[in-house]
C-alpha positions as a LaTeX table, in Angstrom:
\begin{tabular}{lrrr}
\hline
Residue & $x$ (\AA) & $y$ (\AA) & $z$ (\AA) \\
\hline
Met1 & 110.02 & 83.84 & 105.69 \\
Ile2 & 107.12 & 84.58 & 103.25 \\
Trp3 & 104.85 & 87.45 & 103.92 \\
Glu4 & 101.65 & 88.24 & 101.65 \\
Ile5 & 100.21 & 92.06 & 101.26 \\
Lys6 & 96.66 & 91.53 & 101.33 \\
Ser7 & 95.04 & 95.23 & 101.66 \\
Ile8 & 97.14 & 98.75 & 102.20 \\
Asp9 & 95.01 & 100.88 & 104.60 \\
Leu10 & 93.45 & 103.67 & 102.00 \\
Trp11 & 94.04 & 106.62 & 104.57 \\
Ser12 & 98.20 & 106.09 & 105.50 \\
Ala13 & 99.46 & 105.73 & 101.93 \\
Val14 & 96.78 & 108.75 & 101.05 \\
Lys15 & 98.90 & 110.75 & 103.83 \\
Ile16 & 102.49 & 109.27 & 102.79 \\
Ser17 & 101.94 & 110.11 & 99.37 \\
Phe18 & 100.69 & 113.35 & 99.90 \\
Val19 & 103.64 & 114.81 & 101.42 \\
Ala20 & 105.64 & 112.98 & 98.95 \\
Asn21 & 104.13 & 114.80 & 96.07 \\
Ala22 & 103.98 & 118.14 & 98.14 \\
Val23 & 107.84 & 117.91 & 98.23 \\
Val24 & 108.45 & 116.43 & 94.57 \\
Gly25 & 106.02 & 119.14 & 93.31 \\
Phe26 & 107.93 & 122.18 & 94.93 \\
Val27 & 111.43 & 121.34 & 93.92 \\
Leu28 & 109.56 & 120.29 & 90.35 \\
Gly29 & 107.77 & 123.83 & 90.41 \\
Ile30 & 111.39 & 125.73 & 92.04 \\
Phe31 & 113.03 & 123.99 & 88.72 \\
Leu32 & 110.45 & 125.27 & 86.36 \\
Gly33 & 110.23 & 128.66 & 87.98 \\
Leu34 & 114.10 & 129.13 & 87.35 \\
Ile35 & 113.73 & 127.55 & 83.53 \\
Phe36 & 110.90 & 130.44 & 82.60 \\
Ala37 & 112.95 & 132.97 & 84.47 \\
Ala38 & 115.68 & 131.58 & 82.54 \\
Met39 & 114.01 & 131.80 & 79.15 \\
Ser40 & 112.29 & 135.03 & 79.74 \\
Gln41 & 115.58 & 136.27 & 80.43 \\
Phe42 & 117.13 & 134.62 & 76.96 \\
Leu43 & 113.58 & 135.90 & 74.52 \\
Ala44 & 113.99 & 139.46 & 75.92 \\
Pro45 & 116.45 & 140.80 & 73.26 \\
Phe46 & 114.37 & 138.72 & 70.31 \\
Met47 & 110.89 & 140.39 & 71.20 \\
Ala48 & 112.37 & 143.89 & 71.79 \\
Met49 & 114.06 & 143.59 & 68.38 \\
Ser50 & 110.38 & 142.62 & 66.76 \\
Gly51 & 109.00 & 145.37 & 68.75 \\
Gln52 & 106.61 & 143.94 & 71.30 \\
Asp53 & 105.96 & 145.44 & 74.80 \\
Leu54 & 108.60 & 143.85 & 77.58 \\
Ala55 & 105.89 & 145.00 & 80.00 \\
Asp56 & 104.36 & 141.83 & 79.17 \\
Leu57 & 107.24 & 139.16 & 79.33 \\
Glu58 & 108.16 & 140.70 & 82.85 \\
Ala59 & 104.68 & 140.71 & 84.53 \\
Ala60 & 104.51 & 136.63 & 83.34 \\
Ser61 & 107.70 & 135.68 & 84.14 \\
Gly62 & 111.07 & 136.07 & 86.21 \\
Leu63 & 110.48 & 136.49 & 90.00 \\
Gly64 & 107.11 & 135.88 & 89.77 \\
Ser65 & 107.10 & 132.56 & 88.19 \\
Leu66 & 110.03 & 131.78 & 90.79 \\
Ile67 & 107.17 & 132.37 & 93.76 \\
Val68 & 103.97 & 131.61 & 92.17 \\
Met69 & 105.51 & 128.00 & 90.31 \\
Pro70 & 106.92 & 126.09 & 93.43 \\
Phe71 & 103.31 & 126.56 & 95.56 \\
Phe72 & 101.36 & 125.75 & 92.61 \\
Leu73 & 102.64 & 122.87 & 91.91 \\
Ala74 & 103.25 & 121.58 & 95.18 \\
Phe75 & 99.83 & 122.13 & 95.78 \\
Phe76 & 98.37 & 120.49 & 92.45 \\
Met77 & 100.27 & 117.66 & 92.81 \\
Ala78 & 99.77 & 116.77 & 96.54 \\
Val79 & 96.27 & 116.85 & 95.93 \\
Ile80 & 95.68 & 115.20 & 92.57 \\
Tyr81 & 98.36 & 112.52 & 92.63 \\
Gly82 & 98.18 & 112.66 & 96.40 \\
Val83 & 94.75 & 112.13 & 97.12 \\
Ile84 & 92.55 & 111.50 & 94.17 \\
Gly85 & 95.48 & 108.88 & 92.43 \\
Thr86 & 96.97 & 107.23 & 95.22 \\
Gly87 & 93.18 & 106.80 & 96.56 \\
Ile88 & 92.47 & 105.27 & 93.39 \\
Leu89 & 95.20 & 102.77 & 93.17 \\
Val90 & 95.07 & 101.53 & 96.63 \\
Leu91 & 91.14 & 101.24 & 96.57 \\
Ile92 & 91.87 & 99.02 & 92.68 \\
Tyr93 & 94.88 & 96.93 & 94.58 \\
Asn94 & 92.45 & 95.92 & 97.45 \\
Leu95 & 89.63 & 94.76 & 95.01 \\
Val96 & 92.16 & 92.27 & 93.50 \\
Ala97 & 93.81 & 91.70 & 96.04 \\
Lys98 & 90.61 & 90.25 & 98.03 \\
Phe99 & 89.71 & 87.93 & 94.86 \\
Ala100 & 93.15 & 87.00 & 93.66 \\
Gly101 & 95.69 & 87.26 & 96.30 \\
Gly102 & 98.22 & 89.96 & 97.58 \\
Ile103 & 101.58 & 90.46 & 96.83 \\
Lys104 & 103.91 & 87.89 & 98.05 \\
Val105 & 107.30 & 88.94 & 99.79 \\
Ser106 & 110.13 & 87.19 & 100.75 \\
Leu107 & 111.94 & 88.20 & 103.10 \\
Gly108 & 115.37 & 86.97 & 104.21 \\
Ser109 & 117.64 & 87.57 & 107.33 \\
Asp110 & 120.90 & 88.79 & 106.78 \\
Val111 & 124.18 & 87.49 & 109.00 \\
Ser112 & 123.76 & 88.71 & 112.50 \\
Ile113 & 126.55 & 91.90 & 113.51 \\
Gln114 & 127.46 & 89.73 & 116.54 \\
Glu115 & 128.31 & 87.03 & 114.06 \\
Ala116 & 129.80 & 89.27 & 111.71 \\
Arg117 & 132.02 & 90.16 & 114.88 \\
Ser118 & 133.03 & 86.75 & 115.75 \\
Thr119 & 134.20 & 86.01 & 111.91 \\
Arg120 & 136.22 & 88.67 & 111.19 \\
Pro121 & 140.49 & 88.53 & 111.32 \\
Thr122 & 142.36 & 89.44 & 114.51 \\
Leu123 & 145.40 & 91.70 & 114.28 \\
Gly124 & 147.10 & 89.94 & 116.96 \\
Tyr125 & 147.04 & 92.93 & 119.46 \\
Glu126 & 143.32 & 92.97 & 120.39 \\
\hline
\end{tabular}
């Protein structure tokens, strides 16, 4: 069976992309927060040896980055990539599909469950 995707609904694509990018942004924010916290702990002895004040390093990293970074990246990725990027891409696809035709998708069917059950070997005591 061959189906053709002629257009994509803008609102449904934006909703799905917003949620997916928010989750990815949150996970990426946690990862980057951990990296920044680890780097601040790694750089602290070197800054102390050079005579720099460690209060600046503690204010810019550590627990603050673990709290702020996930929410900032989740919001940023969800709004920028989820709404604006997906909206532009869906509009471009719909314009191109209107003139050139949509994407054709060929779907095949597997062996049904009933057929698979009838063709399995029996052990003699069933």
